[in-house]
C-alpha positions as CSV (number, residue, x, y, z in Angstrom):
1,M,-24.8,71.7,146.5
2,T,-24.3,67.9,147.8
3,T,-24.8,66.1,151.5
4,S,-22.1,63.5,151.2
5,P,-21.1,63.1,154.8
6,E,-17.5,64.3,153.8
7,L,-18.3,68.1,152.2
8,N,-21.5,69.5,151.9
9,V,-21.1,73.3,150.8
10,T,-24.7,75.4,150.6
11,F,-25.3,78.2,148.1
12,Y,-26.9,81.8,148.9
13,D,-27.8,84.3,146.9
14,H,-26.6,86.7,149.0
15,L,-25.8,87.9,152.6
16,Q,-28.0,91.1,154.1
17,P,-26.9,92.6,156.8
18,V,-29.3,94.3,159.3
19,A,-28.0,97.9,158.5
20,T,-25.3,99.0,155.7
21,A,-22.4,101.1,156.4
22,G,-23.8,104.6,156.6
23,V,-24.5,107.6,159.5
24,Y,-27.8,106.5,160.7
25,T,-30.1,108.7,163.2
26,V,-32.4,107.7,166.0
27,T,-34.9,110.5,167.5
28,A,-36.9,109.2,170.6
29,E,-40.2,111.4,171.5
30,Y,-41.9,110.9,174.8
31,H,-45.7,110.8,174.5
32,L,-48.5,110.2,177.7
33,T,-50.8,107.1,176.7
34,K,-53.3,105.5,178.9
35,D,-55.4,102.0,177.9
36,G,-53.5,102.7,174.5
37,E,-54.5,106.3,174.0
38,R,-52.6,109.6,173.6
39,V,-53.4,112.1,176.5
40,D,-53.0,115.4,176.1
41,T,-52.1,117.5,179.0
42,D,-51.6,121.5,179.5
43,Q,-48.3,120.6,180.6
44,A,-45.7,121.1,177.9
45,P,-44.3,118.4,176.1
46,L,-40.8,116.5,177.2
47,P,-38.1,117.3,174.3
48,E,-37.2,114.8,171.5
49,V,-33.6,112.9,172.0
50,E,-31.5,113.0,168.9
51,D,-28.9,110.4,169.1
52,R,-26.3,109.7,165.6
53,Y,-24.2,106.5,165.1
54,E,-21.8,105.4,162.7
55,I,-21.5,102.3,161.1
56,R,-18.0,101.3,159.5
57,A,-16.8,98.9,157.3
58,A,-14.2,98.1,154.6
59,R,-14.1,100.6,152.0
60,F,-10.2,102.1,150.7
61,F,-8.7,98.6,152.3
62,L,-9.3,95.3,152.5
63,D,-8.1,93.8,156.0
64,P,-5.8,90.3,154.3
65,T,-7.0,88.4,157.0
66,S,-10.3,89.0,154.9
67,V,-9.3,87.4,152.4
68,H,-9.5,83.5,152.2
69,A,-8.4,81.9,149.1
70,G,-7.6,82.8,145.3
71,Y,-8.7,80.4,141.9
72,P,-6.4,80.6,140.3
73,A,-4.0,80.4,143.1
74,P,-1.8,83.3,142.6
75,G,1.1,83.2,140.7
76,A,-0.7,79.6,139.1
77,T,0.3,78.4,135.4
78,G,-2.4,75.9,134.1
79,L,-5.3,75.4,131.8
80,Y,-7.6,77.9,132.5
81,T,-9.3,78.7,129.1
82,H,-12.8,77.3,130.7
83,V,-12.5,79.1,134.2
84,L,-13.8,82.3,135.9
85,P,-11.4,83.6,138.2
86,H,-12.7,83.5,141.5
87,I,-12.1,84.9,144.9
88,T,-13.6,83.8,148.7
89,L,-13.5,86.0,151.5
90,N,-13.7,84.6,155.3
91,R,-16.0,87.6,156.0
92,A,-19.2,86.5,154.5
93,V,-21.6,89.4,155.0
94,L,-18.7,92.3,153.4
95,P,-20.1,92.5,149.3
96,W,-22.8,93.5,151.1
97,E,-22.0,95.5,153.7
98,R,-22.5,98.7,151.6
99,Q,-25.2,99.4,149.4
100,L,-24.6,100.6,145.6
101,Q,-26.7,103.2,145.3
102,G,-28.7,103.6,141.9
103,A,-28.8,100.0,141.3
104,K,-31.1,97.6,140.2
105,D,-31.8,95.8,143.6
106,S,-29.4,98.1,145.1
107,A,-29.9,95.3,148.3
108,R,-28.8,92.5,146.8
109,A,-26.1,94.0,144.1
110,P,-22.5,93.8,145.9
111,W,-20.3,97.1,146.3
112,L,-17.4,94.9,144.9
113,A,-16.7,93.2,141.3
114,L,-13.8,90.9,139.7
115,L,-12.1,92.4,136.9
116,V,-9.5,89.8,134.7
117,F,-7.1,92.3,133.0
118,A,-4.9,90.8,130.3
119,E,-1.1,92.3,129.8
120,G,-1.1,95.4,128.7
121,E,-4.7,96.4,129.4
122,V,-3.7,98.6,132.9
123,D,-0.9,101.7,133.2
124,D,-0.5,100.7,136.4
125,D,0.4,97.1,135.9
126,P,1.4,96.4,132.2
127,E,2.5,92.7,132.5
128,A,-0.9,92.4,134.7
129,Q,1.4,90.8,137.8
130,G,-1.6,92.5,140.2
131,R,0.6,95.4,140.7
132,F,-1.1,98.9,141.9
133,T,-0.5,102.8,142.6
134,Q,-0.9,103.6,145.9
135,R,-2.6,106.6,146.3
136,T,-4.8,109.4,148.5
137,V,-8.2,109.1,148.3
138,G,-8.6,112.3,147.2
139,T,-6.4,111.9,144.3
140,L,-8.5,108.6,143.6
141,R,-11.9,110.8,143.7
142,R,-10.5,114.3,141.5
143,P,-7.8,112.9,139.3
144,A,-5.5,115.5,137.9
145,E,-4.8,113.6,134.9
146,E,-6.7,115.1,131.8
147,G,-9.4,112.7,130.5
148,T,-9.1,110.3,134.1
149,I,-12.1,110.0,136.5
150,G,-12.9,108.6,139.4
151,P,-15.5,107.4,141.7
152,V,-18.3,109.9,142.6
153,L,-18.6,109.8,146.4
154,T,-21.2,112.6,148.0
155,D,-20.3,111.9,151.7
156,N,-17.3,113.3,153.9
157,T,-14.5,111.1,153.3
158,D,-11.1,111.6,154.4
159,D,-9.2,112.5,151.5
160,D,-5.7,111.9,153.1
161,G,-6.1,108.3,153.3
162,E,-4.2,106.6,151.5
163,C,-5.8,103.4,149.0
164,R,-4.7,101.0,146.1
165,T,-5.3,102.4,143.0
166,I,-5.2,101.4,139.0
167,D,-6.3,103.2,136.1
168,V,-7.5,101.8,133.4
169,P,-8.1,102.8,129.8
170,A,-11.7,103.8,129.2
171,E,-12.8,101.1,126.4
172,V,-11.2,98.5,128.8
173,F,-13.4,98.8,131.4
174,T,-16.7,99.4,129.1
175,A,-15.8,96.4,127.6
176,I,-15.5,93.9,131.1
177,V,-17.0,95.4,134.0
178,P,-20.7,94.1,134.5
179,R,-23.3,96.0,134.2
180,E,-25.3,97.1,136.9
181,D,-28.0,94.5,136.8
182,E,-25.7,91.9,136.5
183,L,-23.8,92.3,139.7
184,S,-25.4,90.0,141.5
185,Y,-25.6,87.1,140.0
186,L,-21.4,87.3,140.3
187,A,-21.4,87.2,144.4
188,H,-23.2,84.4,146.4
189,M,-22.8,83.3,150.0
190,R,-21.3,79.8,150.6
191,D,-22.0,77.8,154.0
192,V,-19.1,75.1,153.9
193,R,-19.4,72.0,155.8
194,T,-16.3,69.6,155.5
195,A,-15.3,66.4,157.3
196,P,-12.1,67.2,160.1
197,Q,-8.6,67.0,158.6
198,Y,-5.3,66.9,160.2
199,R,-2.9,69.9,158.5
200,D,0.9,70.0,158.6
201,D,0.4,72.2,161.9
202,G,-2.0,69.6,163.4
203,E,-4.7,72.2,162.7
204,I,-8.1,70.9,161.8
205,L,-10.0,72.4,158.6
206,T,-12.9,75.0,159.8
207,E,-16.3,75.1,158.4
208,G,-17.6,78.1,158.3
209,Q,-19.7,80.6,156.0
210,Y,-17.8,82.6,153.3
211,A,-18.6,85.5,150.5
212,V,-17.6,84.4,146.9
213,L,-17.4,86.9,144.0
214,A,-16.9,85.4,140.4
215,A,-15.7,87.4,137.5
216,N,-17.3,87.5,133.6
217,R,-14.4,86.9,131.5
218,F,-12.9,83.4,130.6
219,P,-9.1,84.0,130.4
220,R,-9.1,82.6,126.7
221,T,-5.8,83.6,124.7
222,P,-2.7,81.9,126.4
223,G,-0.6,84.4,128.7
224,T,-0.6,86.2,132.2
225,Y,-3.6,87.7,133.7
226,A,-4.1,90.0,136.7
227,V,-7.2,89.7,139.2
228,H,-8.4,93.0,140.8
229,L,-11.2,93.1,143.6
230,V,-12.4,96.7,142.6
231,S,-14.8,99.0,144.5
232,L,-17.7,99.9,142.0
233,E,-19.5,102.5,144.6
234,G,-19.5,105.6,143.1
235,W,-19.8,104.0,139.8
236,T,-23.4,103.2,139.0
237,G,-25.1,104.8,136.5
238,R,-21.4,104.5,134.3
239,L,-20.4,101.4,133.9
240,A,-22.1,100.5,130.5
241,T,-21.4,104.2,129.4
242,L,-18.8,106.6,130.5
243,P,-19.3,110.6,130.2
244,G,-17.8,112.2,126.9
245,G,-13.8,113.1,126.6
246,T,-13.1,110.0,129.4
247,R,-10.3,108.2,128.2
248,R,-9.3,106.5,131.3
249,V,-10.5,105.3,135.2
250,R,-9.3,105.4,138.3
251,L,-10.4,102.4,140.9
252,C,-10.0,101.4,143.8
253,T,-8.5,98.1,143.9
254,L,-8.5,96.1,147.6
255,W,-7.0,93.1,146.5
256,S,-5.1,91.5,143.8
257,W,-2.6,88.5,142.1
258,S,-2.0,87.3,139.2
259,F,-1.8,83.8,137.0
260,T,-1.2,82.8,133.9
261,N,-3.2,80.7,131.3
262,D,-0.7,77.8,129.8
263,P,-3.4,75.5,127.7
264,D,0.0,73.5,126.1
265,G,1.7,73.6,129.6
266,T,2.6,70.6,132.0
267,M,0.7,72.3,134.8
268,N,-2.7,71.0,134.4
269,P,-4.0,69.9,138.0
270,G,-6.4,67.4,136.2
271,K,-3.8,65.7,134.3
272,L,-1.4,65.2,137.0
273,L,-4.0,63.4,139.2
274,R,-5.2,61.2,136.4
275,G,-1.6,59.9,135.7
276,L,-1.0,59.8,139.4
277,V,-2.9,56.3,138.8
278,A,-3.2,56.1,135.3
279,P,-4.2,52.5,134.4
280,G,-1.5,52.4,131.3
281,D,1.3,53.2,133.7
282,H,0.6,52.0,137.0
283,E,-1.3,48.5,137.9
284,P,-2.8,48.7,141.1
285,E,0.0,46.5,142.4
286,N,2.3,49.2,141.7
287,L,1.3,51.5,143.6
288,A,2.4,50.3,147.0
289,L,5.6,50.9,148.3
290,R,8.0,48.8,146.8
291,L,11.2,48.6,144.1
292,P,9.9,48.0,140.9
293,A,10.1,44.3,139.5
294,T,13.3,43.3,137.2
295,G,12.3,40.7,135.4
296,P,11.6,36.8,135.9
297,A,14.0,35.1,138.2
298,A,16.1,31.8,136.7
299,T,18.0,31.0,139.7
300,P,17.1,30.1,143.9
301,E,18.8,33.1,144.7
302,E,16.9,35.8,142.1
303,R,14.1,34.2,143.6
304,Y,15.2,35.1,147.3
305,A,16.2,38.6,146.3
306,G,12.9,39.1,144.4
307,E,11.0,38.3,147.3
308,Q,12.9,40.5,149.2
309,L,12.1,43.2,147.0
310,R,8.2,42.1,147.0
311,R,8.4,43.0,150.7
312,G,9.4,46.1,150.9
313,Y,13.0,45.6,151.2
314,T,16.3,47.1,149.5
315,A,19.5,46.2,149.9
316,V,22.6,48.7,151.2
317,P,26.2,48.1,152.1
318,Y,27.0,46.9,155.4
319,R,30.4,45.5,156.9
320,L,30.3,43.0,159.5
321,L,32.5,43.1,162.9
322,S,35.3,40.9,160.8
323,G,35.7,43.8,158.8
324,E,34.6,42.5,155.8
325,D,32.4,44.2,153.4
326,T,28.8,42.8,152.2
327,Y,25.8,44.0,151.9
328,A,22.2,43.7,154.4
329,W,18.6,44.1,153.7
330,Y,17.1,47.2,154.8
331,R,13.2,48.2,154.8
332,G,11.7,51.6,156.8
333,P,8.7,51.8,158.6
334,F,6.6,52.0,155.4
335,T,5.8,48.2,154.3
336,P,3.7,47.1,151.1
337,L,3.0,44.3,153.0
338,T,1.7,43.5,156.1
339,A,5.1,43.3,158.7
340,P,5.0,40.1,160.8
341,K,4.5,40.7,164.2
342,V,8.0,40.6,166.7
343,D,7.3,38.6,169.7
344,L,9.3,40.6,172.4
345,G,8.8,38.2,175.4
346,E,9.2,39.9,178.8
347,A,12.7,38.8,179.8
348,D,14.1,40.2,176.5
349,G,11.7,43.2,177.1
350,P,12.6,46.2,174.7
351,Y,15.4,46.2,172.5
352,A,18.1,47.8,174.8
353,T,21.1,47.6,171.7
354,A,21.1,48.2,168.2
355,D,22.6,44.7,168.1
356,H,19.6,43.4,170.0
357,A,17.5,44.9,167.0
358,L,19.3,42.6,164.2
359,I,18.2,39.9,162.4
360,Y,20.4,37.3,161.2
361,D,19.0,34.9,158.0
362,R,21.2,31.8,158.7
363,E,19.8,30.4,155.6
364,H,21.6,33.3,153.0
365,G,23.7,34.5,155.6
366,L,22.6,38.0,155.7
367,F,21.7,40.6,158.5
368,D,18.4,42.4,158.1
369,V,19.2,45.7,159.9
370,S,15.6,47.5,159.8
371,Y,15.1,47.4,163.5
372,A,19.2,48.3,164.4
373,A,18.9,51.3,162.0
374,A,15.5,52.7,163.7
375,W,17.2,51.9,167.4
376,T,20.2,54.1,166.5
377,L,18.3,56.6,164.4
378,G,16.1,57.0,167.2
379,R,19.2,57.2,169.9
380,T,20.7,60.1,167.6
381,I,17.1,62.3,167.3
382,A,17.4,61.9,170.8
383,L,20.6,63.5,171.8
384,A,20.5,65.6,169.1
385,D,17.3,67.4,171.3
386,P,19.3,68.8,174.4
387,D,15.8,69.4,176.2
388,Y,14.5,66.1,175.8
389,S,18.1,64.2,176.6
390,A,18.6,66.3,179.6
391,E,14.8,65.8,181.3
392,V,15.2,61.7,180.7
393,T,19.6,61.5,181.9
394,A,17.7,63.8,185.1
395,A,15.0,61.4,185.5
396,R,17.8,58.2,185.3
397,R,19.3,59.4,188.0
398,E,17.2,60.7,190.3
399,L,15.3,57.2,190.2
400,S,19.0,55.9,190.4
401,N,19.1,58.0,193.9
402,R,15.6,56.9,194.8
403,A,16.5,53.5,194.9
404,A,19.6,53.9,196.3
405,T,17.7,55.6,199.5
406,L,15.2,52.6,199.8
407,S,17.7,49.9,199.9
408,A,19.4,52.0,202.5
409,L,16.4,51.6,204.3
410,G,15.6,47.9,204.0
411,A,12.2,46.3,204.3
412,D,10.0,49.5,205.0
413,P,10.7,52.1,201.9
414,A,7.6,53.6,203.4
415,R,9.4,55.2,206.4
416,A,11.7,57.4,203.6
417,L,8.5,59.2,203.0
418,N,7.0,59.8,205.8
419,D,9.4,59.4,208.9
420,P,12.3,62.3,208.6
421,D,14.6,60.3,211.1
422,A,14.3,57.4,209.6
423,L,17.8,57.9,208.3
424,P,21.0,57.7,210.7
425,A,22.4,60.4,209.9
426,T,18.9,62.6,210.4
427,A,18.6,60.8,213.8
428,A,21.9,61.9,215.1
429,L,22.0,65.6,214.0
430,R,18.0,65.6,215.8
431,E,19.7,64.0,218.7
432,L,22.5,66.9,219.0
433,A,20.1,69.2,218.7
434,A,17.5,68.1,221.5
435,T,20.5,67.7,224.2
436,G,21.7,71.2,223.9
437,F,25.2,70.4,221.9
438,G,24.1,71.8,218.7
439,R,25.7,75.1,219.5
440,G,29.0,73.8,220.9
441,L,29.2,71.7,217.1
442,V,28.6,75.5,215.6
443,E,31.9,76.8,217.6
444,A,33.5,74.0,217.0
445,L,33.6,74.5,213.5
446,R,34.8,77.6,214.0
447,A,37.5,76.5,215.9
448,P,41.0,76.6,213.6
449,L,41.8,73.4,211.9
450,V,44.4,71.1,213.7
451,E,46.2,67.7,212.0
452,E,44.0,64.5,212.1
453,P,44.8,61.4,211.4
454,P,43.6,60.3,207.8
455,A,40.2,59.5,206.9
456,R,39.4,55.5,206.4
457,R,37.4,54.7,203.6
458,A,33.7,54.2,204.0
459,V,32.6,50.8,203.5
460,R,29.3,50.9,201.0
461,T,27.0,49.0,203.7
462,A,24.2,49.5,201.0
463,R,24.1,48.7,198.0
464,P,20.4,49.5,195.0
465,D,19.1,46.4,194.5
466,A,17.0,47.7,191.6
467,R,15.5,44.2,191.1
468,A,14.3,43.3,194.4
469,L,12.7,47.2,194.9
470,L,10.5,46.6,191.5
471,A,9.0,43.5,193.5
472,D,8.0,45.7,196.5
473,E,4.6,46.9,195.7
474,R,5.5,50.3,197.6
475,A,8.6,50.4,196.4
476,R,8.0,50.4,192.4
477,R,5.0,53.0,193.6
478,S,7.8,55.5,195.1
479,L,9.7,55.2,192.0
480,S,7.0,55.8,189.8
481,A,6.1,59.0,191.4
482,V,9.5,60.1,190.8
483,A,9.7,58.8,187.1
484,A,6.4,61.2,186.7
485,A,7.5,64.1,188.3
486,R,10.8,64.4,186.6
487,T,9.7,63.6,182.6
488,P,6.7,66.4,182.5
489,S,7.2,66.5,178.5
490,A,9.0,63.3,177.2
491,S,5.3,61.1,176.5
492,Q,5.0,64.3,174.4
493,W,7.9,64.3,172.8
494,L,8.2,60.4,171.8
495,E,4.8,60.9,170.8
496,R,5.5,62.9,168.1
497,L,8.4,60.8,167.4
498,G,6.1,57.6,167.2
499,L,4.6,59.8,164.0
500,L,7.9,59.9,162.6
501,R,8.4,63.2,163.1
502,G,12.2,64.5,162.6
503,V,12.7,61.1,160.6
504,P,15.2,61.6,157.6
505,F,13.6,60.9,154.4
506,N,15.9,58.5,153.4
507,H,15.0,56.5,156.5
508,L,11.5,56.3,155.1
509,V,11.8,55.5,151.8
510,P,15.4,54.0,151.2
511,D,15.5,54.0,147.5
512,P,14.1,57.6,145.2
513,R,13.2,54.0,142.9
514,M,10.4,53.6,145.7
515,L,8.6,56.8,145.2
516,P,9.8,58.2,141.4
517,P,8.7,61.7,140.4
518,E,4.6,62.0,139.8
519,S,3.9,58.5,141.7
520,L,1.6,57.7,144.3
521,R,2.4,55.0,147.0
522,A,0.1,53.4,150.0
523,F,1.7,51.3,152.6
524,R,0.8,49.8,155.7
525,I,3.2,50.8,158.7
526,D,5.5,48.1,160.4
527,P,5.0,48.6,164.4
528,A,8.3,47.0,165.5
529,W,9.9,49.6,163.3
530,I,8.5,52.3,165.5
531,Q,9.2,50.3,168.6
532,A,12.7,50.1,168.0
533,L,13.0,54.0,166.8
534,V,11.0,54.9,170.5
535,A,13.4,52.3,172.3
536,G,16.6,54.0,171.0
537,A,15.3,57.4,172.1
538,T,14.1,55.9,175.5
539,D,17.7,54.4,176.1
540,V,19.0,57.6,176.4
541,G,21.2,58.4,179.9
542,A,21.5,54.7,180.8
543,H,25.1,54.2,182.1
544,T,24.9,51.6,184.5
545,S,23.7,48.6,185.5
546,V,20.7,50.6,188.5
547,D,19.6,52.2,185.1
548,R,19.1,49.1,182.9
549,D,17.3,47.7,185.7
550,L,15.1,50.6,186.4
551,D,14.6,51.1,182.9
552,P,11.2,49.6,183.0
553,V,9.7,52.2,185.5
554,L,10.8,54.9,183.2
555,R,9.2,53.1,180.1
556,E,6.2,52.7,181.7
557,R,5.4,56.0,182.7
558,L,6.1,57.3,179.3
559,A,3.7,54.7,177.3
560,R,1.3,55.3,180.7
561,T,1.0,58.9,179.7
562,R,1.1,58.8,175.6
563,T,-2.5,58.9,174.0
564,T,-1.9,59.3,170.3
565,E,-3.0,56.3,168.3
566,P,-0.2,54.5,166.6
567,P,0.2,55.0,163.0
568,V,-1.2,51.7,161.2
569,A,-1.3,52.9,157.3
570,G,-0.5,56.0,155.2
571,L,0.3,57.4,151.5
572,L,3.1,58.8,149.8
573,I,2.6,61.6,146.7
574,N,5.5,62.4,144.9
575,S,3.9,64.9,142.1
576,E,3.9,68.8,141.0
577,L,0.2,68.6,142.2
578,V,1.0,69.2,145.5
579,R,3.0,71.9,144.7
580,A,0.0,72.9,142.6
581,W,-2.5,72.0,145.6
582,P,-0.3,72.6,148.8
583,V,-3.7,71.9,151.0
584,F,-6.5,69.1,149.4
585,D,-9.0,67.2,150.0
586,L,-7.9,63.9,151.2
587,L,-10.5,61.6,152.7
588,A,-10.1,57.9,153.4
589,T,-12.6,55.7,154.4
590,R,-13.5,51.7,155.7
591,G,-16.5,49.7,155.5
592,P,-19.8,49.9,153.3
593,D,-20.7,52.8,155.7
594,R,-18.1,54.5,154.6
595,V,-16.9,55.6,158.1
596,L,-13.6,57.8,158.2
597,V,-10.6,57.0,159.3
598,R,-8.8,59.4,161.5
599,E,-5.2,61.2,160.1
600,L,-2.8,61.3,162.2
601,R,-0.5,63.5,160.3
602,R,0.2,65.1,156.6
603,D,3.2,66.7,156.2
604,H,5.4,68.1,153.0
605,L,8.6,66.3,153.4
606,A,9.4,68.7,150.3
607,P,7.3,71.3,148.5
608,D,6.4,68.4,146.3
609,V,6.4,65.2,148.0
610,L,3.2,65.0,151.0
611,L,3.3,62.1,153.6
612,V,-0.2,61.3,155.5
613,L,-0.9,59.0,158.6
614,W,-3.9,57.2,159.4
615,N,-4.6,55.2,162.3
616,A,-6.1,52.1,160.4
617,V,-6.2,50.9,156.9
618,P,-8.5,52.5,154.9
619,D,-10.8,50.8,152.0
620,T,-10.9,53.8,149.5
621,I,-9.3,57.1,149.1
622,T,-10.1,60.1,147.4
623,I,-8.4,62.8,146.1
624,R,-10.5,65.8,146.0
625,E,-10.0,69.5,144.6
626,P,-10.2,71.3,148.3
627,G,-13.7,72.2,149.2
628,Q,-13.0,75.9,148.7
629,G,-11.4,75.3,145.8
630,I,-14.2,74.8,144.2
631,H,-14.1,76.8,140.9
632,F,-16.6,78.4,138.4
633,G,-16.3,78.0,134.6
634,I,-17.9,75.4,131.8
635,S,-16.9,72.4,130.4
636,G,-13.3,72.5,128.8
637,D,-14.4,69.9,126.5
638,A,-17.4,70.8,124.9
639,Q,-17.4,74.1,125.8
640,R,-20.8,73.7,127.7
641,I,-22.6,73.9,130.8
642,N,-22.9,70.6,132.8
643,L,-26.8,71.1,134.1
644,R,-27.4,70.3,138.1
645,H,-30.5,69.4,139.8
646,L,-32.4,72.6,141.9
647,T,-34.8,70.5,143.3
648,G,-35.7,67.4,144.9
649,P,-33.4,64.8,146.5
650,D,-31.0,64.8,143.8
651,L,-30.2,68.7,144.7
652,G,-26.9,69.9,143.5
653,Y,-26.2,66.5,141.4
654,P,-25.7,66.4,137.7
655,T,-29.0,65.9,135.7
656,G,-27.2,64.5,132.9
657,A,-28.1,67.3,130.2
658,Q,-25.9,70.1,129.0
659,F,-26.6,73.0,127.8
660,P,-26.7,74.5,125.5
661,A,-27.7,71.7,123.3
662,P,-24.7,69.6,121.5
663,T,-26.5,70.9,118.3
664,A,-26.8,74.5,119.2
665,P,-23.6,77.0,119.3
666,D,-21.8,76.6,123.0
667,I,-21.4,78.9,125.1
668,F,-18.3,81.0,123.7
669,G,-20.6,81.1,120.3
670,A,-23.4,82.4,122.0
671,H,-23.5,84.0,125.2
672,L,-20.3,86.1,124.9
673,R,-20.4,90.0,124.6
674,P,-18.5,91.2,121.2
675,G,-14.7,91.2,121.4
676,R,-13.3,94.5,122.0
677,D,-11.1,95.6,118.6
678,G,-11.6,92.5,116.5
679,A,-10.3,91.0,119.3
680,E,-11.6,87.3,121.3
681,A,-14.7,87.5,122.9
682,D,-14.5,86.1,126.3
683,V,-16.6,88.5,128.4
684,L,-19.8,86.5,129.4
685,N,-23.1,88.5,128.2
686,L,-25.1,87.8,131.7
687,L,-28.8,89.4,130.7
688,G,-30.9,90.9,128.0
689,A,-31.3,89.1,124.2
690,D,-28.7,87.0,124.5
691,G,-27.9,86.3,128.2
692,L,-26.6,83.2,129.8
693,V,-29.2,83.8,132.6
694,P,-32.2,83.9,131.2
695,A,-31.6,81.2,129.1
696,L,-29.9,79.1,131.4
697,G,-32.9,79.4,133.3
698,A,-35.1,78.1,130.7
699,A,-33.3,75.4,130.2
700,L,-34.1,74.1,133.7
701,R,-37.6,74.6,133.6
702,P,-39.8,72.9,135.3
703,D,-37.1,73.1,138.4
704,V,-37.4,76.8,137.5
705,T,-40.8,78.8,137.5
706,G,-39.4,82.5,137.9
707,E,-36.3,83.6,136.8
708,L,-33.2,82.2,138.1
709,T,-31.6,83.4,141.3
710,P,-27.7,83.7,142.3
711,S,-27.4,81.1,144.1
712,Q,-28.7,79.1,141.5
713,F,-26.4,80.7,138.2
714,A,-23.6,79.7,140.5
715,L,-24.2,76.4,141.1
716,Q,-24.6,75.6,137.5
717,L,-21.4,77.3,137.0
718,V,-19.7,75.2,139.3
719,N,-17.2,72.8,137.7
720,A,-17.2,69.5,139.9
721,P,-13.9,69.3,142.0
722,L,-11.2,67.5,140.3
723,E,-11.6,63.7,142.2
724,Q,-9.6,60.6,142.1
725,L,-11.4,57.5,143.9
726,L,-8.3,55.1,144.8
727,L,-10.2,51.0,145.7
728,P,-9.4,47.9,146.4
729,V,-7.8,45.7,143.6
730,N,-10.9,43.7,144.2
731,N,-13.2,46.7,144.1
732,A,-11.9,48.6,140.5
């Protein structure tokens, strides 16, 4: 269908299995040959060898993992008048694993069909909620109710097994079920190749092959509809005309769901997507994450405040150390402009306290608490995680102990690792044992206690000089080894924090007016804010001056083992579209060659709020309906099909023509079966005199020289995925 680097979808008529489900017999005969010729002998021939085996496939039950998606989505509400519901199956060969005996072109005809029912059309599901009745296979085949018939299954079947069933009135069944020669046009195999994208859990969207079955009925009338994936095995010869006296048919339904067609409702994905960047309401400048402008500034103070708001700041209450209440400026990690680089010299090092991260504007007498709040938040998140805080605290204690040991050894720290007699106490005990006084020492310890003079207070002879130790290469290596051994998971924890996982939403977007409902906001990321956040988390357990002096060793270890790239830019969407499309394609590219920007994080911060982080600033952002959400139907505006090329380099792309022609009756007027009992027509007539397939094939000539194939027919019915392209202002 398309050959773009982001999405490549190829349609195939069907996926033919090597052998369909059933029982097979293999017979082996033995013959003596010479030079390729059979030789007759007087001896009795060897006996034939016969073996039987069975190929099994889904029949009365469908594993839920076989279902990839359904469209419209289960429980969805929206405008679906011109859509043909469909189901996508992970097992690409499933619709052809069983042969539909008696059907025209049975090798390609699927044994499954997707039927759409309105309210009141199914006895087991009068409210069209996708409900069914659990019955035995025997009850499915031989219903006890008068006038109800089931499938004719001639093979040996376990009648005691259970299956899902629905009873459908005979007139409803014959009105909507596809005819046998139409079945192959409602199924195809789809090969999907997409660009890798990270989902909420970090998983990459997988590529693969899928089977797709489409319904033949449009939900033209507003209301709730049930979609059932039913087995047509045992129904050949009875799809168009049922035996006399039939009042109901009992079908085996393997999967079902429901949706609501509400043309006048607000849940219209196309309308929502266009509204996110509607030119009338959202100028490109307003897509930046900042508070809206309040109007022209009349005074220097107003101009100063307006400039701060333009930079993405918001005013927050603040109490000075003197007790006075005032306000300060705060900006989270998401900024509408490139944040200025905060230069911390080697003498300053990373932020050590929240006050260290405060910024004071002397001209206006106001504080910027952004980095101070980030530092405090990082420390709070770290302390709230007992595993992380315990690991870092234990690492600091071990570093302090190793520093004390190295200081006691003086100028030769290597002896602590290689010489067990380096410490005086260890050497004394070894000397005692070597001279034979070891046993005397044990006996002395067993003797009764006697009063001894009070112990004299010990005098500390060695104080760890951490700064001097860090200047010694051998000592620094020893300390680094301790830090590495004691922090096995801290780096990964800080990587997650660096992607802002666990950061409360009000720290990311401090004012709800920055991200109002039905809005999209793009932003850059302030690396200094994340640096302050991580510094606060790393500061856990630093209680002494020695901890402070040894802090560079721990930070160097944690920084060196982190592998994830820092986020540079991102996107926030607050819309019902996120709820309607929990997973959709969002592709960011940069440069003339449209190189994909790596997606580092994608999370639903709320059911209708989506956050995406990238490792670079993209030039273009494409929001597109999911690749597996490509749906079938006709143009809603003209009730016609937008034709697509079937050959040449433009294969899959629109030709610019429509079918039927603008002067001819539309699809609803020319290619639907007559409505039942005077009701509005809504079922496609695929073949025959007014069939859509031959008429569409004639309109596509010379691309189509013979009969239109199922894959070609499916390609013409594809409604292009809804798509919104965001460009820089100078490219718009």
